[in-house]
MOPAC internal coordinates of N, CA, C and O (Angstrom, degrees):
PM7 1SCF
backbone

  N    0.0000 0     0.00 0     0.00 0    0    0    0
  C    1.4526 1     0.00 0     0.00 0    1    0    0
  C    1.5228 1   108.09 1     0.00 0    2    1    0
  O    1.2310 1   121.50 1   -45.16 1    3    2    1
  N    1.2803 1   114.74 1   134.84 1    3    2    1
  C    1.4588 1   119.11 1  -174.76 1    5    3    2
  C    1.5239 1   111.72 1   -81.28 1    6    5    3
  O    1.2310 1   121.47 1   -25.72 1    7    6    5
  N    1.3151 1   114.79 1   154.28 1    7    6    5
  C    1.4581 1   120.46 1   176.12 1    9    7    6
  C    1.5239 1   110.36 1   -61.99 1   10    9    7
  O    1.2310 1   120.64 1   144.39 1   11   10    9
  N    1.3398 1   116.38 1   -35.61 1   11   10    9
  C    1.4684 1   120.47 1   179.32 1   13   11   10
  C    1.5150 1   110.79 1   -61.95 1   14   13   11
  O    1.2310 1   120.04 1   136.61 1   15   14   13
  N    1.3220 1   117.54 1   -43.39 1   15   14   13
  C    1.4701 1   121.71 1  -179.47 1   17   15   14
  C    1.5209 1   110.11 1   -63.73 1   18   17   15
  O    1.2310 1   119.95 1   137.76 1   19   18   17
  N    1.3182 1   117.71 1   -42.24 1   19   18   17
  C    1.4614 1   120.43 1   178.80 1   21   19   18
  C    1.5156 1   110.81 1   -63.81 1   22   21   19
  O    1.2310 1   120.46 1   137.65 1   23   22   21
  N    1.3288 1   116.73 1   -42.35 1   23   22   21
  C    1.4575 1   120.52 1   178.92 1   25   23   22
  C    1.5272 1   110.05 1   -64.50 1   26   25   23
  O    1.2310 1   120.40 1   139.27 1   27   26   25
  N    1.3361 1   116.83 1   -40.73 1   27   26   25
  C    1.4576 1   120.82 1   177.52 1   29   27   26
  C    1.5282 1   110.48 1   -60.64 1   30   29   27
  O    1.2310 1   120.26 1   135.26 1   31   30   29
  N    1.3302 1   117.12 1   -44.74 1   31   30   29
  C    1.4671 1   121.07 1   178.99 1   33   31   30
  C    1.5242 1   111.00 1   -61.72 1   34   33   31
  O    1.2310 1   120.71 1   139.87 1   35   34   33
  N    1.3279 1   116.26 1   -40.13 1   35   34   33
  C    1.4587 1   120.51 1   179.55 1   37   35   34
  C    1.5321 1   111.17 1   -64.53 1   38   37   35
  O    1.2310 1   120.80 1   131.69 1   39   38   37
  N    1.3234 1   116.08 1   -48.31 1   39   38   37
  C    1.4638 1   120.89 1  -178.24 1   41   39   38
  C    1.5254 1   110.91 1   -66.31 1   42   41   39
  O    1.2310 1   120.31 1   135.86 1   43   42   41
  N    1.3276 1   117.02 1   -44.14 1   43   42   41
  C    1.4669 1   118.96 1   179.70 1   45   43   42
  C    1.5268 1   110.61 1   -66.52 1   46   45   43
  O    1.2310 1   120.39 1   146.87 1   47   46   45
  N    1.3313 1   116.86 1   -33.13 1   47   46   45
  C    1.4639 1   120.78 1   175.85 1   49   47   46
  C    1.5198 1   111.60 1   -63.69 1   50   49   47
  O    1.2310 1   120.64 1   138.62 1   51   50   49
  N    1.3290 1   116.39 1   -41.38 1   51   50   49
  C    1.4690 1   119.79 1   177.38 1   53   51   50
  C    1.5270 1   110.69 1   -63.94 1   54   53   51
  O    1.2310 1   120.84 1   141.05 1   55   54   53
  N    1.3377 1   115.99 1   -38.95 1   55   54   53
  C    1.4661 1   119.96 1   179.18 1   57   55   54
  C    1.5254 1   110.42 1   -65.75 1   58   57   55
  O    1.2310 1   120.26 1   136.89 1   59   58   57
  N    1.3300 1   117.11 1   -43.11 1   59   58   57
  C    1.4654 1   120.54 1   178.39 1   61   59   58
  C    1.5225 1   110.68 1   -62.43 1   62   61   59
  O    1.2310 1   121.14 1   136.37 1   63   62   61
  N    1.3320 1   115.42 1   -43.63 1   63   62   61
  C    1.4629 1   119.43 1   179.86 1   65   63   62
  C    1.5278 1   110.32 1   -60.73 1   66   65   63
  O    1.2310 1   120.43 1   133.56 1   67   66   65
  N    1.3262 1   116.78 1   -46.44 1   67   66   65
  C    1.4632 1   120.91 1  -179.67 1   69   67   66
  C    1.5250 1   111.31 1   -63.35 1   70   69   67
  O    1.2310 1   120.62 1   137.10 1   71   70   69
  N    1.3257 1   116.42 1   -42.90 1   71   70   69
  C    1.4658 1   120.22 1   179.49 1   73   71   70
  C    1.5286 1   110.56 1   -64.26 1   74   73   71
  O    1.2310 1   120.82 1   137.95 1   75   74   73
  N    1.3071 1   116.04 1   -42.05 1   75   74   73
  C    1.4631 1   120.33 1   178.98 1   77   75   74
  C    1.5180 1   112.10 1   -63.30 1   78   77   75
  O    1.2310 1   120.83 1   138.30 1   79   78   77
  N    1.3278 1   116.01 1   -41.70 1   79   78   77
  C    1.4577 1   119.59 1   178.76 1   81   79   78
  C    1.5289 1   111.15 1   -68.38 1   82   81   79
  O    1.2310 1   120.28 1   142.38 1   83   82   81
  N    1.3243 1   117.08 1   -37.62 1   83   82   81
  C    1.4628 1   120.88 1  -179.14 1   85   83   82
  C    1.5279 1   111.89 1   -67.92 1   86   85   83
  O    1.2310 1   120.50 1   150.59 1   87   86   85
  N    1.3224 1   116.64 1   -29.41 1   87   86   85
  C    1.4619 1   120.48 1  -177.32 1   89   87   86
  C    1.5282 1   112.58 1  -106.25 1   90   89   87
  O    1.2310 1   120.50 1  -170.26 1   91   90   89
  N    1.3219 1   116.65 1     9.74 1   91   90   89
  C    1.4700 1   122.18 1  -176.69 1   93   91   90
  C    1.5251 1   111.91 1    56.20 1   94   93   91
  O    1.2310 1   120.75 1  -145.34 1   95   94   93
  N    1.3236 1   116.17 1    34.66 1   95   94   93
  C    1.4607 1   122.30 1   177.51 1   97   95   94
  C    1.5297 1   106.87 1  -102.06 1   98   97   95
  O    1.2310 1   121.18 1   -89.31 1   99   98   97
  N    1.3191 1   115.35 1    90.69 1   99   98   97
  C    1.4627 1   120.86 1  -175.19 1  101   99   98
  C    1.5314 1   111.74 1   -63.62 1  102  101   99
  O    1.2310 1   120.40 1   146.68 1  103  102  101
  N    1.3187 1   116.84 1   -33.32 1  103  102  101
  C    1.4590 1   120.63 1   178.72 1  105  103  102
  C    1.5291 1   111.14 1   -62.23 1  106  105  103
  O    1.2310 1   120.53 1   135.07 1  107  106  105
  N    1.3330 1   116.60 1   -44.93 1  107  106  105
  C    1.4640 1   120.63 1   179.14 1  109  107  106
  C    1.5281 1   110.70 1   -67.38 1  110  109  107
  O    1.2310 1   120.33 1   139.90 1  111  110  109
  N    1.3271 1   116.97 1   -40.10 1  111  110  109
  C    1.4620 1   120.57 1   178.14 1  113  111  110
  C    1.5287 1   110.46 1   -62.26 1  114  113  111
  O    1.2310 1   120.65 1   137.34 1  115  114  113
  N    1.3247 1   116.36 1   -42.66 1  115  114  113
  C    1.4676 1   120.26 1   178.51 1  117  115  114
  C    1.5211 1   111.65 1   -66.18 1  118  117  115
  O    1.2310 1   120.32 1   142.01 1  119  118  117
  N    1.3312 1   116.98 1   -37.99 1  119  118  117
  C    1.4605 1   120.58 1   177.02 1  121  119  118
  C    1.5307 1   110.25 1   -61.76 1  122  121  119
  O    1.2310 1   120.56 1   139.10 1  123  122  121
  N    1.3217 1   116.53 1   -40.90 1  123  122  121
  C    1.4619 1   121.01 1   177.06 1  125  123  122
  C    1.5191 1   112.04 1   -63.09 1  126  125  123
  O    1.2310 1   120.71 1   137.43 1  127  126  125
  N    1.3246 1   116.26 1   -42.57 1  127  126  125
  C    1.4704 1   120.13 1   178.10 1  129  127  126
  C    1.5311 1   110.40 1   -63.30 1  130  129  127
  O    1.2310 1   120.80 1   140.52 1  131  130  129
  N    1.3352 1   116.08 1   -39.48 1  131  130  129
  C    1.4700 1   120.35 1   179.35 1  133  131  130
  C    1.5277 1   110.67 1   -65.62 1  134  133  131
  O    1.2310 1   120.38 1   139.07 1  135  134  133
  N    1.3327 1   116.88 1   -40.93 1  135  134  133
  C    1.4676 1   120.16 1   177.59 1  137  135  134
  C    1.5277 1   111.08 1   -61.02 1  138  137  135
  O    1.2310 1   120.86 1   138.82 1  139  138  137
  N    1.3209 1   115.97 1   -41.18 1  139  138  137
  C    1.4637 1   120.07 1   179.42 1  141  139  138
  C    1.5294 1   110.59 1   -65.60 1  142  141  139
  O    1.2310 1   120.56 1   136.85 1  143  142  141
  N    1.3216 1   116.54 1   -43.15 1  143  142  141
  C    1.4662 1   120.10 1   179.42 1  145  143  142
  C    1.5230 1   111.00 1   -63.17 1  146  145  143
  O    1.2310 1   120.78 1   138.93 1  147  146  145
  N    1.3244 1   116.11 1   -41.07 1  147  146  145
  C    1.4712 1   120.71 1   178.75 1  149  147  146
  C    1.5285 1   110.43 1   -60.79 1  150  149  147
  O    1.2310 1   120.35 1   136.87 1  151  150  149
  N    1.3269 1   116.94 1   -43.13 1  151  150  149
  C    1.4626 1   120.64 1   179.27 1  153  151  150
  C    1.5268 1   110.76 1   -64.44 1  154  153  151
  O    1.2310 1   120.43 1   139.45 1  155  154  153
  N    1.3287 1   116.77 1   -40.55 1  155  154  153
  C    1.4671 1   120.37 1   179.09 1  157  155  154
  C    1.5208 1   111.02 1   -64.00 1  158  157  155
  O    1.2310 1   120.38 1   139.50 1  159  158  157
  N    1.3275 1   116.88 1   -40.50 1  159  158  157
  C    1.4677 1   120.78 1   179.33 1  161  159  158
  C    1.5228 1   110.51 1   -64.93 1  162  161  159
  O    1.2310 1   120.69 1   136.02 1  163  162  161
  N    1.3346 1   116.29 1   -43.98 1  163  162  161
  C    1.4687 1   119.64 1   178.64 1  165  163  162
  C    1.5239 1   110.91 1   -61.12 1  166  165  163
  O    1.2310 1   120.37 1   138.96 1  167  166  165
  N    1.3375 1   116.90 1   -41.04 1  167  166  165
  C    1.4601 1   120.37 1   178.04 1  169  167  166
  C    1.5235 1   111.07 1   -62.83 1  170  169  167
  O    1.2310 1   120.55 1   137.68 1  171  170  169
  N    1.3250 1   116.56 1   -42.32 1  171  170  169
  C    1.4653 1   120.84 1  -179.55 1  173  171  170
  C    1.5203 1   110.99 1   -65.18 1  174  173  171
  O    1.2310 1   120.30 1   138.85 1  175  174  173
  N    1.3161 1   117.03 1   -41.15 1  175  174  173
  C    1.4678 1   120.77 1   178.86 1  177  175  174
  C    1.5270 1   110.22 1   -64.36 1  178  177  175
  O    1.2310 1   120.58 1   135.87 1  179  178  177
  N    1.3291 1   116.50 1   -44.13 1  179  178  177
  C    1.4647 1   120.31 1   178.84 1  181  179  178
  C    1.5255 1   110.69 1   -62.06 1  182  181  179
  O    1.2310 1   120.50 1   135.92 1  183  182  181
  N    1.3240 1   116.65 1   -44.08 1  183  182  181
  C    1.4621 1   120.70 1   179.98 1  185  183  182
  C    1.5273 1   110.92 1   -62.19 1  186  185  183
  O    1.2310 1   120.54 1   137.64 1  187  186  185
  N    1.3134 1   116.57 1   -42.36 1  187  186  185
  C    1.4650 1   120.83 1   178.65 1  189  187  186
  C    1.5290 1   110.37 1   -64.00 1  190  189  187
  O    1.2310 1   120.57 1   136.66 1  191  190  189
  N    1.3236 1   116.51 1   -43.34 1  191  190  189
  C    1.4576 1   120.32 1   177.85 1  193  191  190
  C    1.5189 1   111.88 1   -61.48 1  194  193  191
  O    1.2310 1   120.75 1   138.69 1  195  194  193
  N    1.3325 1   116.17 1   -41.31 1  195  194  193
  C    1.4618 1   120.30 1   177.99 1  197  195  194
  C    1.5250 1   111.21 1   -62.40 1  198  197  195
  O    1.2310 1   120.59 1   140.34 1  199  198  197
  N    1.3373 1   116.48 1   -39.66 1  199  198  197
  C    1.4677 1   120.08 1   178.90 1  201  199  198
  C    1.5219 1   111.09 1   -66.12 1  202  201  199
  O    1.2310 1   120.70 1   139.52 1  203  202  201
  N    1.3186 1   116.27 1   -40.48 1  203  202  201
  C    1.4687 1   119.97 1   179.36 1  205  203  202
  C    1.5247 1   109.84 1   -64.76 1  206  205  203
  O    1.2310 1   120.26 1   134.26 1  207  206  205
  N    1.3269 1   117.11 1   -45.74 1  207  206  205
  C    1.4709 1   120.09 1   178.11 1  209  207  206
  C    1.5183 1   110.78 1   -61.50 1  210  209  207
  O    1.2310 1   120.44 1   140.12 1  211  210  209
  N    1.3256 1   116.76 1   -39.88 1  211  210  209
  C    1.4485 1   120.62 1   177.89 1  213  211  210
  C    1.5165 1   112.32 1   -61.77 1  214  213  211
  O    1.2310 1   120.89 1   140.77 1  215  214  213
  N    1.3184 1   115.89 1   -39.23 1  215  214  213
  C    1.4682 1   120.06 1   179.55 1  217  215  214
  C    1.5313 1   110.55 1   -67.28 1  218  217  215
  O    1.2310 1   120.07 1   140.75 1  219  218  217
  N    1.3187 1   117.47 1   -39.25 1  219  218  217
  C    1.4634 1   120.34 1   178.09 1  221  219  218
  C    1.5229 1   111.10 1   -66.46 1  222  221  219
  O    1.2310 1   120.52 1   140.80 1  223  222  221
  N    1.3096 1   116.61 1   -39.20 1  223  222  221
  C    1.4631 1   120.43 1   179.92 1  225  223  222
  C    1.5268 1   111.19 1   -66.86 1  226  225  223
  O    1.2310 1   120.34 1   146.46 1  227  226  225
  N    1.3326 1   116.95 1   -33.54 1  227  226  225
  C    1.4767 1   121.03 1   178.07 1  229  227  226
  C    1.5150 1   110.79 1   -65.48 1  230  229  227
  O    1.2310 1   120.87 1   141.24 1  231  230  229
  N    1.3344 1   115.95 1   -38.76 1  231  230  229
  C    1.4613 1   121.08 1  -177.14 1  233  231  230
  C    1.5180 1   112.65 1   -68.81 1  234  233  231
  O    1.2310 1   119.85 1   157.95 1  235  234  233
  N    1.3117 1   117.90 1   -22.05 1  235  234  233
  C    1.4634 1   120.57 1  -175.94 1  237  235  234
  C    1.4791 1   112.16 1   -84.55 1  238  237  235
  O    1.2310 1   120.10 1   180.00 1  239  238  237

């Protein structure tokens, strides 16, 4: 998954959350929060994977 896609999910999630809050649409606001959380998790997994690969490359 690309960094651009994760950033897009994060930004669109913030927009959904803001729109949901502005219109009192709790479902849309929650969907936006979920999109943001998903993007954060993907970023964390990618970062962890990069660290693991870096550690293996150091050992070689």
